[in-house]
C-alpha positions as CSV (number, residue, x, y, z in Angstrom):
1,M,12.6,-47.6,42.4
2,A,15.7,-45.3,41.8
3,S,15.3,-41.7,42.4
4,K,15.1,-39.6,39.2
5,G,17.1,-36.7,40.9
6,K,17.6,-34.5,43.9
7,I,15.4,-31.6,44.1
8,L,15.7,-28.8,46.9
9,V,12.3,-27.1,47.6
10,V,12.5,-23.7,49.4
11,D,9.2,-21.9,50.6
12,D,8.6,-19.9,53.8
13,E,5.0,-21.3,53.9
14,P,5.2,-24.8,56.2
15,M,2.2,-26.3,54.7
16,V,3.0,-25.0,51.1
17,L,6.5,-26.5,51.3
18,K,5.2,-29.8,52.8
19,L,2.7,-30.3,49.9
20,L,5.4,-29.2,47.3
21,T,7.9,-31.8,48.6
22,M,5.1,-34.6,48.6
23,Q,4.3,-33.8,45.1
24,V,8.0,-34.0,44.0
25,E,8.5,-37.3,45.8
26,R,5.3,-38.7,44.1
27,H,6.8,-38.1,40.5
28,G,9.7,-40.4,41.7
29,Y,12.2,-37.6,42.8
30,T,14.0,-37.2,46.3
31,A,13.1,-33.8,47.9
32,T,14.7,-31.9,50.4
33,G,12.7,-28.9,51.9
34,A,13.9,-25.5,53.4
35,T,11.9,-22.5,54.9
36,N,14.4,-19.8,54.1
37,S,17.0,-19.0,51.9
38,S,19.7,-19.2,54.2
39,D,18.8,-22.9,55.2
40,A,18.8,-23.5,51.3
41,L,22.1,-22.2,50.6
42,A,23.6,-24.1,53.6
43,L,22.2,-27.2,52.1
44,L,23.5,-26.5,48.7
45,A,27.0,-25.8,50.2
46,K,27.0,-29.4,51.7
47,S,25.4,-31.4,48.9
48,P,24.8,-31.3,45.2
49,F,21.2,-31.1,43.7
50,H,19.7,-31.4,40.4
51,L,17.1,-28.8,40.6
52,L,16.1,-26.0,43.0
53,I,12.2,-24.8,43.2
54,T,11.9,-21.8,45.1
55,D,9.2,-19.3,46.4
56,I,9.6,-15.7,45.1
57,M,8.5,-14.0,48.1
58,M,10.4,-14.9,51.4
59,P,11.2,-12.7,54.2
60,D,15.0,-13.0,54.6
61,M,16.0,-13.2,50.7
62,D,13.6,-13.3,47.7
63,G,13.8,-16.1,45.4
64,L,15.7,-14.5,42.5
65,V,18.7,-13.5,44.9
66,L,18.6,-17.0,46.2
67,M,18.7,-18.5,42.8
68,Q,21.6,-16.2,41.9
69,R,23.8,-17.3,45.0
70,A,22.7,-20.9,44.3
71,L,24.0,-20.9,40.7
72,A,27.1,-19.3,42.0
73,L,27.7,-22.4,44.4
74,Q,26.4,-24.9,41.9
75,P,26.7,-23.6,38.2
76,D,24.9,-26.6,36.8
77,L,22.0,-26.3,39.1
78,E,18.6,-26.0,37.2
79,C,16.0,-23.7,39.0
80,I,12.2,-23.3,38.9
81,V,10.6,-20.2,40.3
82,V,7.0,-20.2,41.8
83,S,4.6,-17.3,43.1
84,G,1.6,-16.8,44.3
85,Q,1.4,-13.5,42.0
86,A,1.1,-13.0,38.5
87,D,3.9,-10.7,37.8
88,L,5.1,-10.7,34.3
89,A,8.2,-8.6,34.9
90,I,9.1,-11.0,37.7
91,A,8.8,-14.2,35.2
92,V,10.7,-12.3,32.6
93,E,13.7,-11.2,35.1
94,A,13.8,-15.1,36.6
95,M,14.0,-16.5,33.0
96,K,16.9,-14.1,32.2
97,M,18.8,-15.2,35.2
98,G,18.3,-18.7,33.9
99,A,15.3,-20.3,35.4
100,I,13.8,-23.1,33.0
101,N,10.3,-22.1,34.2
102,Y,8.0,-19.9,36.1
103,I,4.9,-21.4,37.8
104,Q,1.9,-19.6,39.4
105,K,0.3,-20.9,42.6
106,P,-1.5,-23.2,42.8
107,I,0.8,-25.5,41.1
108,T,-0.9,-28.4,39.3
109,M,0.6,-32.0,39.4
110,M,1.0,-32.0,35.6
111,E,2.7,-28.6,35.4
112,L,5.2,-29.7,38.0
113,E,5.6,-32.9,36.4
114,V,6.7,-31.2,32.9
115,S,8.8,-28.7,34.8
116,L,11.0,-31.3,36.5
117,A,11.1,-33.4,33.6
118,K,12.1,-30.5,31.5
119,G,14.8,-29.4,34.0
120,M,16.3,-33.1,34.3
121,E,16.3,-33.4,30.5
122,R,17.9,-29.9,30.0
123,L,20.8,-31.4,32.8
124,A,21.1,-34.6,30.9
125,L,21.5,-32.3,27.6
126,L,24.2,-30.0,29.3
127,K,26.0,-33.0,30.7
128,N,26.4,-34.8,27.4
129,L,27.3,-31.5,25.8
130,K,30.0,-30.9,28.3
131,K,31.1,-34.6,27.9
132,S,31.1,-34.2,24.0
133,Q,33.3,-30.9,24.5
134,E,35.7,-32.6,26.7
135,E,35.8,-35.7,24.0
136,L,36.4,-33.1,21.5
137,S,39.0,-31.6,23.5
138,R,40.8,-34.8,23.9
139,H,40.3,-35.7,20.2
140,R,41.6,-32.2,19.3
141,E,44.7,-32.7,21.8
142,H,45.3,-36.1,20.4
143,L,45.3,-34.7,16.8
144,E,47.6,-32.2,17.6
145,L,49.9,-34.6,19.1
146,L,49.7,-36.8,16.1
147,V,50.3,-33.7,14.0
148,A,53.3,-32.9,16.0
149,K,54.8,-36.5,15.7
150,R,54.2,-36.4,12.1
151,T,55.4,-33.0,11.5
152,A,58.7,-34.4,13.6
153,E,58.8,-37.4,11.5
154,L,58.5,-35.4,8.2
155,A,61.3,-33.3,9.5
156,R,63.5,-36.2,10.2
157,I,62.7,-37.8,6.9
158,N,63.2,-34.6,5.1
159,K,66.6,-34.3,6.8
160,Q,67.3,-37.8,6.0
161,L,66.5,-37.2,2.2
162,E,68.6,-33.9,2.3
163,A,71.6,-35.8,3.9
164,D,71.1,-38.8,1.1
165,I,71.0,-36.2,-1.8
166,K,74.2,-34.6,-0.3
167,A,75.9,-37.8,-0.2
168,R,74.4,-38.9,-3.6
169,K,75.8,-35.7,-5.0
170,K,79.3,-36.3,-3.6
171,A,79.2,-40.1,-4.6
172,E,78.4,-38.6,-8.2
173,K,81.2,-36.0,-8.0
174,E,83.6,-38.9,-6.8
175,A,82.5,-41.2,-9.4
176,E,83.1,-38.4,-11.9
177,R,86.5,-37.6,-10.6
178,R,87.4,-41.2,-10.8
179,R,85.9,-41.4,-14.4
180,Q,88.1,-38.6,-15.4
181,Q,91.2,-40.1,-13.6
182,L,90.5,-43.5,-15.7
183,I,90.4,-41.2,-18.7
184,E,93.6,-39.5,-17.9
185,A,95.3,-43.0,-17.0
186,D,94.0,-44.3,-20.2
187,K,95.6,-41.3,-22.0
188,M,98.8,-41.9,-20.3
189,V,99.2,-45.5,-21.3
190,S,98.3,-44.5,-24.8
191,L,100.9,-41.9,-24.6
192,G,103.4,-44.2,-23.2
193,I,102.6,-46.8,-26.1
194,L,103.0,-43.7,-28.6
195,V,106.3,-42.4,-27.0
196,A,107.9,-46.2,-27.0
197,G,106.8,-46.3,-30.7
198,V,108.5,-42.7,-31.4
199,A,111.4,-43.7,-29.5
200,H,111.9,-46.9,-31.5
201,E,111.4,-45.1,-34.9
202,I,113.8,-42.3,-33.7
203,N,116.4,-45.0,-32.7
204,N,116.8,-46.7,-35.8
205,P,117.8,-43.5,-38.2
206,N,119.9,-42.5,-35.2
207,N,121.8,-45.7,-35.1
208,F,122.5,-45.1,-38.8
209,I,124.0,-41.7,-38.2
210,T,126.0,-43.2,-35.3
211,M,127.6,-46.0,-37.2
212,N,128.4,-44.1,-40.3
213,A,129.6,-40.8,-39.1
214,P,132.8,-42.3,-37.7
215,I,133.4,-43.9,-41.3
216,L,132.9,-40.6,-42.9
217,H,135.1,-38.9,-40.5
218,R,137.7,-41.6,-41.5
219,A,137.2,-41.1,-44.9
220,W,137.6,-37.4,-44.6
221,D,141.0,-38.0,-42.8
222,D,142.1,-40.3,-46.0
223,F,140.9,-37.5,-48.5
224,L,142.9,-34.7,-46.5
225,P,146.3,-35.3,-47.8
226,I,145.2,-35.5,-51.4
227,L,143.1,-32.2,-51.0
228,E,145.9,-30.5,-49.2
229,E,148.4,-31.5,-52.0
230,H,146.0,-30.1,-54.6
231,Y,145.6,-26.9,-52.4
232,Q,149.6,-26.5,-52.5
233,E,149.6,-26.9,-56.2
234,H,146.7,-25.0,-57.5
235,G,145.5,-22.8,-54.7
236,D,142.5,-22.6,-52.7
237,F,139.2,-24.2,-53.9
238,P,135.7,-24.2,-52.7
239,V,134.3,-26.9,-50.8
240,A,130.5,-26.7,-50.3
241,G,130.6,-23.1,-51.1
242,I,133.4,-22.5,-48.7
243,P,137.1,-22.0,-49.2
244,F,138.9,-25.4,-48.7
245,S,141.4,-23.3,-46.2
246,E,138.6,-22.7,-44.0
247,M,136.7,-25.8,-44.5
248,R,139.6,-28.1,-43.5
249,E,139.3,-26.3,-40.0
250,H,135.5,-26.9,-39.5
251,I,135.0,-30.4,-41.0
252,P,136.5,-32.2,-37.8
253,E,134.2,-30.0,-35.7
254,L,131.2,-30.9,-37.7
255,F,131.9,-34.6,-37.4
256,S,132.3,-34.1,-33.8
257,G,129.0,-32.0,-33.5
258,I,127.1,-34.9,-35.3
259,L,128.7,-37.6,-33.1
260,D,127.7,-35.4,-30.0
261,G,124.0,-34.8,-31.2
262,S,123.7,-38.3,-31.9
263,E,124.6,-39.4,-28.6
264,R,122.1,-37.0,-27.3
265,I,119.4,-38.3,-29.3
266,R,120.6,-41.8,-28.0
267,K,120.1,-40.5,-24.4
268,I,116.7,-38.8,-25.0
269,V,115.5,-41.8,-26.6
270,F,116.8,-44.2,-23.7
271,N,115.0,-42.0,-21.2
272,L,111.9,-41.6,-23.4
273,R,111.6,-45.7,-23.5
274,D,112.5,-45.9,-20.1
275,Y,109.7,-43.3,-19.0
276,A,107.2,-44.9,-21.0
277,R,108.2,-48.4,-19.9
278,Q,105.2,-50.5,-18.2
279,G,105.7,-52.6,-15.3
280,V,104.9,-49.6,-13.1
281,S,103.7,-52.2,-10.5
282,D,107.0,-53.1,-9.4
283,M,107.8,-51.1,-6.2
284,D,110.8,-53.1,-5.1
285,Q,113.5,-51.1,-7.1
286,D,116.4,-49.3,-5.7
287,I,116.1,-45.8,-6.9
288,D,118.9,-43.4,-7.1
289,L,117.6,-40.0,-7.1
290,N,120.3,-38.2,-8.4
291,T,120.0,-40.8,-11.5
292,A,116.1,-40.0,-11.5
293,L,116.8,-36.2,-11.5
294,R,119.3,-36.5,-14.5
295,A,116.9,-38.3,-16.6
296,A,114.2,-35.9,-15.9
297,L,116.6,-33.1,-16.8
298,V,117.4,-35.0,-20.1
299,L,113.8,-35.1,-21.0
300,L,113.0,-31.4,-20.2
301,A,116.3,-29.9,-21.4
302,N,114.6,-28.0,-24.2
303,P,111.8,-26.3,-22.5
304,L,114.0,-25.6,-19.5
305,K,116.5,-24.0,-21.8
306,K,113.7,-21.8,-23.3
307,A,112.3,-21.0,-19.8
308,T,115.4,-19.8,-18.0
309,D,119.1,-18.8,-18.6
310,H,119.8,-19.5,-14.8
311,L,119.2,-23.3,-14.0
312,T,121.2,-24.5,-11.2
313,V,121.5,-28.3,-10.4
314,H,123.1,-29.5,-7.3
315,Y,123.3,-33.4,-6.6
316,G,123.6,-34.4,-3.0
317,D,126.7,-36.9,-2.3
318,G,126.3,-40.2,-0.7
319,L,122.3,-40.4,-1.0
320,P,120.9,-43.9,-0.2
321,P,118.6,-45.6,-2.5
322,V,115.0,-45.1,-2.3
323,R,112.8,-48.2,-2.6
324,G,110.0,-48.0,-5.0
325,N,109.6,-47.7,-8.9
326,F,112.1,-45.8,-10.9
327,Q,109.8,-44.4,-13.7
328,R,107.2,-43.2,-11.2
329,A,109.5,-41.6,-9.2
330,E,110.9,-39.7,-12.3
331,Q,107.4,-38.9,-13.3
332,V,107.0,-37.1,-10.0
333,I,110.1,-35.0,-10.7
334,I,109.1,-34.4,-14.2
335,N,105.7,-32.9,-13.0
336,L,107.4,-30.8,-10.3
337,L,110.0,-29.3,-12.9
338,Q,107.2,-28.4,-15.4
339,N,105.1,-26.9,-13.0
340,A,108.3,-24.9,-11.9
341,Y,109.5,-23.4,-15.2
342,Q,106.0,-22.9,-16.5
343,S,105.6,-20.6,-13.7
344,L,108.7,-18.4,-14.8
345,A,107.5,-15.0,-16.5
346,S,111.0,-14.6,-18.6
347,P,114.3,-16.4,-18.8
348,D,116.1,-14.0,-16.5
349,K,114.3,-15.8,-13.6
350,H,116.1,-18.6,-11.5
351,L,115.3,-22.3,-11.4
352,T,117.3,-24.1,-8.7
353,V,117.2,-27.9,-8.2
354,C,118.9,-30.1,-5.7
355,T,118.7,-33.3,-3.7
356,G,119.7,-33.9,-0.2
357,Q,119.3,-35.9,2.9
358,D,117.6,-34.9,6.1
359,P,118.9,-36.7,9.1
360,K,116.6,-35.5,11.6
361,S,113.4,-37.0,9.7
362,D,115.4,-39.7,8.2
363,T,114.3,-38.8,4.7
364,I,115.9,-37.7,1.3
365,F,114.2,-35.4,-1.1
366,V,114.3,-33.8,-4.4
367,E,113.9,-29.8,-3.9
368,I,112.9,-27.3,-6.9
369,A,112.8,-23.7,-6.1
370,D,111.7,-21.3,-8.8
371,Q,111.2,-17.5,-9.0
372,G,107.8,-17.7,-10.5
373,A,104.5,-16.2,-10.1
374,G,103.8,-18.3,-6.8
375,I,100.9,-19.6,-5.2
376,S,98.1,-17.8,-3.1
377,Q,97.5,-19.3,0.4
378,K,94.0,-20.0,-0.6
379,N,95.1,-21.9,-3.6
380,L,97.9,-23.7,-1.8
381,K,95.4,-25.6,0.3
382,R,93.8,-27.0,-2.9
383,I,96.6,-27.7,-5.3
384,L,96.6,-31.4,-4.6
385,D,92.9,-31.7,-5.3
386,P,92.0,-33.8,-8.4
387,F,91.2,-31.3,-11.2
388,F,92.1,-27.9,-9.5
389,T,94.5,-25.9,-11.6
390,T,95.2,-22.3,-12.0
391,K,96.3,-23.2,-15.8
392,R,92.9,-24.0,-17.1
393,D,93.1,-21.5,-19.9
394,G,96.6,-23.0,-20.8
395,G,95.4,-26.7,-21.1
396,G,95.9,-27.6,-17.4
397,S,93.9,-30.8,-16.4
398,G,94.5,-30.3,-12.6
399,L,95.6,-34.0,-12.5
400,G,99.5,-33.9,-12.4
401,L,100.0,-33.0,-8.7
402,S,97.1,-35.0,-7.7
403,I,98.6,-37.9,-9.3
404,S,102.0,-37.1,-8.3
405,A,100.9,-37.0,-4.6
406,G,99.5,-40.5,-5.0
407,I,102.5,-41.8,-6.4
408,M,104.5,-40.2,-3.4
409,E,102.0,-42.2,-1.0
410,E,102.8,-45.2,-2.7
411,H,106.4,-44.5,-1.8
412,G,105.4,-43.8,1.6
413,G,106.6,-40.1,1.1
414,R,104.9,-37.0,0.5
415,L,104.8,-33.5,-1.4
416,E,105.6,-30.3,0.3
417,F,105.0,-26.6,-1.0
418,H,106.1,-23.3,0.3
419,S,105.2,-20.4,-1.5
420,Q,104.2,-16.9,-1.8
421,S,102.4,-15.0,-4.4
422,G,104.7,-13.2,-6.6
423,K,107.8,-14.5,-5.1
424,G,107.9,-18.1,-6.0
425,T,107.7,-21.6,-5.0
426,I,109.6,-24.2,-3.1
427,A,108.4,-27.8,-3.8
428,R,109.8,-30.9,-2.3
429,A,109.2,-34.5,-3.1
430,V,110.4,-36.3,0.3
431,F,111.1,-40.0,0.6
432,P,111.6,-42.2,3.5
433,I,115.1,-43.8,3.9
434,P,114.5,-47.8,3.9
435,S,115.2,-49.1,7.1
436,R,118.3,-51.3,7.1
437,S,117.4,-55.1,7.9
């Protein structure tokens, strides 16, 4: 039969020790005896025991001191104190120190059996409690690990959500920007159709003026001798409220002014129709930048005249043609001119326009320099951004330069700006010179 446990029995009386160990073994335990406390401590130091049964009164060391030192060696050791004296104070002290029972000699078999069983049961309970605490600690550590992992996962998910939300907002902003561009593009198409229609309607009566003004001029030349004769015979007479002597000198000038004005209208209508003409996908045209600049200046002649009294234009000589679309290149020049004259505070400010060639970079350019308000360095970095404008109160959409930059990219070119607040701006549309094949 397997032993129920290891018991260390200590008593300085050999006969009592032998009797006590026999009784312990009779109850199914393995008993080891010691006649003094020193031998008992030596045994405890070498091997673990489940229970200690010790006498109180011993010459070298009493049982309470032995129990105290034994617990220092083996903290899980259960202790039973036996004594031949009925001393309540000793019993209380022993129980305070951790003894599970205090038995008075002579010890009965039943009393011993109950005390041993109680001690082993308590050991089992303490062992199970310790095991439960260890398992609880492991479960707590495992739970903490799971919580840490879950927290990290939630943090990752949250970070991903933030990135997704940021990307979504950026996509929504981009979609809104494109939507506005489509709206503006649709407006431009509608405006082009309207301009073409207006140009057609203007052209018809202007043709009537162009054809009939020379006829009226010739009729005046035929009437003039008759009127001159009448003037010589009867003296001066009024013509349209003005004396004939004065009117006969001015009428040729009036006819010349009518024809000049009609020719000016014809040029403006031609450029309007050319500007509004569809077919912008044709990017294989040879563009003379000087011609494109002249056309833009004709279209903007009136606002330019109002904006400045000091407009200087210089056309570069011998410029090679640019490859692309004439109408879209003209659109860029018009946009740059508009920005320039709109920035002028008064007509005494200068506006200089020129075309030229840069042999170092193998490019040609249109340059527009104004003495306007200028652009701050902060805004200069953003002027090509869609919808960015410093003229919001004046109806600016912020799309002109953005669209122009896109057109320049289509031509393989770029826009360049140099500006200082209060000192004006220099804008350049730079086009590459086509390679000669």
